[in-house]
N, C-alpha and C positions, 0 to 999 in steps of 0.2 A: 596224522589226524586229518579227517576229511574236511572239505570246505564247509559242508553243512554243520558239522560240530563246531568248527571255528566260528561260524556266523552265530550259532546259538549261544556260545559262550560270550561273544561280543555283545549280543542283545541283553543277556543277563547282567553283564557288567554295566552297560550304559543305563539300564533301568534300576540299578542298585538293588537287585533282588537275587535270591538263590533259587536253585531248581526246586527245592521243597516248597517254597512260597508259590512258585508258578504252578506246581502240581496241585496244591490246595485250592488255588484260585480256579484252576481248570475244573476240578471236581465240583466246586460251587456252580460254575457256569453250566456244567452238564446237568446238575440237579435242577437248577432253575429252568433250563430248557425243557427237561422232561416234565416238570410240573406245569409249565405254561402250556405244553401240548395237551396234557391231560385235561386241564381246565378249558382251553379253547375248543377242543374237540368233544368235550363233555363225555369223556371216556369212563367216568366214575360209574361203576356198576350199582344197580339198585339193591335194596334189601340188606343194607349194611355190609355187603361184601367189600373187600378191599382190593386196591390195585397198587402194585409196587411202583414207587417213584424212582428209587435208586438205592444204592448202597454207599454209605459214606466211607471215608478213609479209616475210620475206627472199626469198620465191619458192621456198623448199625444199619439195618434195613429200614428204609422209610416207606411207609404205606399211607395211602389216602383212602378215605371212605366217605360215602354220603351220610350226612347226619340227618 
């Protein structure tokens, strides 16, 4: 087993989490990051068109549009 994998397993154990929990948390982080960039850069297209924020773990695509 590589040193990197050993370190990762150690971090998971010390944080009392499993890989699935870390993956879900990372997906949320990516979603929030994408949404904040869209909002801060005012990327939302006019005329009711939508922009994709991201795709969740369930396969759901999240879109944002100007109201």
